[in-house]
C-alpha positions as CSV (number, residue, x, y, z in Angstrom):
1,M,79.1,119.7,96.5
2,A,80.6,116.7,98.2
3,A,83.8,116.6,96.2
4,S,84.5,120.3,96.5
5,L,83.8,120.2,100.3
6,L,86.1,117.3,100.8
7,D,88.8,119.3,99.0
8,H,88.1,122.4,101.1
9,P,91.5,124.0,102.0
10,V,90.5,124.4,105.7
11,L,89.6,120.7,105.9
12,S,92.9,119.8,104.1
13,D,94.9,122.0,106.6
14,R,93.3,120.2,109.6
15,L,93.5,116.7,108.3
16,F,96.9,116.6,106.7
17,F,100.4,117.4,108.0
18,P,102.7,117.2,105.0
19,R,106.4,117.7,105.2
20,P,109.1,117.6,102.6
21,S,111.5,114.7,102.6
22,A,114.0,113.5,100.0
23,L,113.6,110.0,98.5
24,R,116.1,108.2,96.4
25,D,114.8,106.9,93.1
26,P,111.1,107.6,93.5
27,F,108.5,105.7,91.6
28,W,106.6,108.6,90.1
29,V,102.8,108.6,89.7
30,T,100.8,111.4,88.2
31,A,98.0,112.4,90.4
32,T,94.5,112.8,89.1
33,D,94.7,116.6,89.3
34,G,97.3,116.4,86.5
35,A,99.5,118.8,88.3
36,S,101.0,116.7,91.1
37,R,103.7,114.0,90.7
38,L,103.6,111.6,93.6
39,A,107.0,110.4,94.8
40,C,106.2,106.8,95.7
41,F,108.7,104.0,96.4
42,R,108.6,100.7,94.8
43,A,110.8,97.6,95.3
44,T,110.3,94.3,93.4
45,P,112.7,91.8,94.9
46,H,110.4,88.9,94.2
47,P,109.3,88.9,90.5
48,G,105.7,87.7,90.1
49,A,105.0,87.7,93.9
50,P,102.1,89.8,95.2
51,T,102.7,93.5,95.8
52,I,101.7,95.3,99.0
53,I,100.5,98.9,98.3
54,H,100.9,100.7,101.6
55,F,99.2,104.0,102.5
56,H,100.8,105.8,105.4
57,G,99.3,108.0,108.1
58,N,98.6,111.8,107.8
59,G,101.7,112.8,109.7
60,E,104.1,110.5,107.9
61,V,106.0,110.4,104.6
62,V,107.2,107.5,102.5
63,S,110.8,108.0,103.5
64,D,109.8,107.1,107.1
65,Y,109.3,103.5,105.8
66,V,112.3,103.2,103.5
67,P,114.4,101.2,103.8
68,E,113.5,99.5,107.1
69,M,109.8,98.7,106.6
70,A,110.3,98.0,103.0
71,E,113.0,95.4,103.8
72,E,110.9,93.9,106.6
73,L,108.0,93.3,104.2
74,A,110.3,92.0,101.5
75,K,111.6,89.3,103.9
76,L,108.0,88.0,104.0
77,G,108.1,87.3,100.3
78,V,106.2,90.3,98.8
79,N,107.0,93.3,96.6
80,V,106.2,96.7,97.9
81,L,104.8,100.0,96.7
82,F,104.7,102.8,99.3
83,A,102.1,105.4,98.2
84,E,102.9,109.0,98.6
85,Y,100.4,111.9,98.8
86,R,100.0,115.3,97.2
87,G,102.3,117.8,98.9
88,Y,104.1,115.1,101.0
89,G,107.7,113.9,100.9
90,A,109.4,114.4,97.5
91,S,106.1,114.9,95.6
92,T,106.0,117.9,93.3
93,G,103.1,120.3,92.7
94,G,99.7,120.3,94.3
95,R,98.6,120.1,98.0
96,P,96.6,117.6,100.0
97,A,92.9,117.4,99.1
98,L,90.9,114.5,100.5
99,G,88.5,114.0,97.6
100,G,91.1,114.1,95.0
101,M,93.5,111.9,97.0
102,L,90.8,109.1,97.1
103,D,91.0,109.1,93.3
104,D,94.8,109.2,93.4
105,A,94.8,105.8,95.2
106,A,93.3,104.2,92.0
107,A,95.9,106.1,89.9
108,I,98.7,104.5,92.0
109,L,97.3,101.0,91.5
110,A,97.0,101.6,87.8
111,A,100.6,102.9,87.6
112,S,101.8,99.8,89.3
113,G,100.7,97.7,86.3
114,E,99.7,94.9,88.7
115,R,96.5,93.0,88.4
116,S,94.2,93.6,91.4
117,E,94.4,89.8,92.2
118,N,98.1,90.2,92.8
119,V,97.8,93.3,95.1
120,I,97.5,93.4,98.9
121,L,96.3,96.8,100.2
122,F,97.7,98.1,103.5
123,G,96.3,101.2,105.1
124,R,97.7,102.7,108.3
125,S,95.7,105.3,110.3
126,L,94.3,107.9,107.8
127,G,95.8,105.8,105.1
128,S,93.1,103.3,105.8
129,L,90.7,105.7,104.0
130,F,92.6,105.1,100.7
131,A,93.1,101.3,101.2
132,I,89.3,100.9,101.9
133,E,88.5,103.0,98.9
134,L,90.5,100.8,96.7
135,A,89.2,97.6,98.2
136,A,85.6,98.8,97.4
137,R,86.6,99.8,93.8
138,E,88.7,96.6,93.3
139,P,87.0,93.9,95.4
140,N,89.2,91.2,93.8
141,V,92.4,92.4,95.4
142,R,94.4,89.6,97.1
143,G,93.9,91.0,100.6
144,L,93.4,94.0,102.8
145,I,95.4,95.0,105.9
146,L,94.2,97.8,108.2
147,E,96.5,99.0,110.9
148,S,95.2,101.6,113.4
149,G,92.5,102.3,110.8
150,I,89.5,104.6,110.9
151,A,85.9,103.3,110.8
152,D,84.1,106.7,111.1
153,P,85.7,109.4,109.0
154,L,83.0,111.9,110.1
155,E,84.0,111.5,113.7
156,R,87.7,112.1,112.9
157,T,86.8,115.1,110.8
158,L,84.7,116.7,113.5
159,F,87.6,116.2,115.9
160,R,89.6,118.5,113.6
161,V,87.2,121.0,112.2
162,A,83.7,122.5,112.9
163,P,81.2,122.5,110.0
164,E,80.8,126.3,110.3
165,E,84.5,126.7,109.5
166,L,83.7,125.2,106.1
167,G,80.6,127.3,105.6
168,V,78.2,124.4,105.9
169,S,75.9,122.8,108.4
170,H,76.6,119.6,110.3
171,A,74.1,117.8,108.1
172,E,75.8,119.0,104.9
173,L,79.2,117.9,106.1
174,A,77.9,114.5,107.2
175,A,76.3,114.0,103.8
176,A,79.5,114.9,102.0
177,I,81.5,112.5,104.1
178,A,78.9,109.8,103.7
179,S,78.9,110.2,99.9
180,R,82.6,109.3,99.6
181,L,83.6,107.7,102.9
182,D,81.0,105.2,104.0
183,H,83.3,102.5,105.3
184,R,80.4,100.3,106.4
185,A,79.2,100.2,102.8
186,K,82.6,99.9,101.3
187,L,83.7,97.0,103.5
188,G,80.4,95.4,102.9
189,R,81.4,95.2,99.2
190,Y,84.7,93.7,99.9
191,R,84.6,89.9,100.6
192,G,88.3,89.1,100.4
193,P,90.7,88.3,103.3
194,L,91.1,91.0,105.9
195,L,93.7,91.6,108.7
196,V,92.9,94.3,111.3
197,L,95.8,95.4,113.6
198,H,95.2,97.9,116.4
199,A,96.8,98.9,119.7
200,A,94.5,98.1,122.6
201,N,95.7,101.3,124.2
202,D,95.3,103.5,121.2
203,Q,93.8,106.8,122.5
204,L,93.9,108.7,119.2
205,V,91.9,106.2,117.1
206,V,90.2,104.1,119.8
207,P,89.9,100.3,119.3
208,S,86.2,100.5,118.6
209,H,87.2,101.7,115.1
210,A,89.0,98.4,114.5
211,E,86.1,96.4,115.9
212,R,83.7,98.2,113.6
213,N,85.8,97.7,110.5
214,F,86.2,94.1,111.3
215,T,82.5,93.6,111.8
216,W,81.5,95.5,108.7
217,S,83.8,93.4,106.4
218,A,81.8,90.9,104.3
219,A,84.7,88.4,104.5
220,A,83.8,85.0,105.8
221,P,84.7,84.4,109.4
222,G,87.7,82.3,108.6
223,E,88.9,84.9,106.1
224,K,89.3,87.8,108.6
225,E,91.2,88.4,111.8
226,L,91.2,91.2,114.4
227,L,94.3,91.5,116.6
228,L,94.3,94.0,119.4
229,L,98.0,94.3,120.4
230,P,98.7,94.7,124.1
231,R,101.5,97.3,124.1
232,G,102.1,100.7,122.7
233,N,99.7,103.2,121.2
234,H,98.7,104.7,117.9
235,N,102.2,105.7,116.8
236,S,104.3,103.0,118.6
237,I,102.2,99.9,117.7
238,F,104.8,98.5,115.3
239,L,107.9,98.9,117.5
240,S,106.2,98.0,120.8
241,N,104.7,94.8,119.4
242,H,107.2,93.9,116.7
243,A,107.2,90.2,117.1
244,E,103.4,89.9,117.2
245,Y,102.9,92.4,114.5
246,V,105.3,90.7,112.0
247,G,104.0,87.3,113.0
248,A,100.4,88.4,112.2
249,L,101.6,89.7,108.8
250,R,103.4,86.5,108.1
251,R,100.4,84.3,109.0
252,F,98.1,86.5,106.8
253,L,100.5,86.4,103.8
254,V,100.9,82.6,104.1
255,R,97.1,82.3,104.0
256,L,97.2,84.3,100.8
257,G,99.7,81.9,99.3
258,V,102.8,84.1,99.7
259,R,106.1,82.2,100.1
260,E,109.0,83.7,102.0
């Protein structure tokens, strides 16, 4: 029930906004549905260094981050793997489906061939769902970064769709979301380093989401940081706070033993 409801086409249409986009030399990953090929991007300028696996927002595609963001992260001493979703960018076959895409996150990690201890997960906006899912499945990952992340997926779902449109009650939808997307429980299983970045003026995903994710993390106080950035909003946080944003990433990566 839960899996099929999370993959309901009406829910998918309301949560995801895919668009096609060309990508040079994709890093192909077969999705767990067996029909979709995910056009991810990978760059390994630092052999042996940790790899950031980045999950973008629901209105973005991997090519939005290539080459600029990929190069920015590479300057900090890490390799990068930008995860693409079903139906997005240059991916072939399939369409967005939340339940299946949660499993695709693990498929992307497996395809990377990286040990979890050498991986840093990075989830932006709706991409935080996939980063948190992987952190719960692989609690030994090197670190977790949440930018403009979501604490309460049910709240965001109800913002987009009414339970009646899915043919279920509020209680049934809440149960389906809780069965796969309980961020309090997932972050409670993850004890590794955490960096939470959020725009103080974010009106789309309000800062209380960042505060809850930070509080729910089982990381020791010295192993987690919450930074509410003073300028910009949900979609301009990086450009509006560039120096502070990159500085926070640099400090976090240094704590993880990454050398520029």
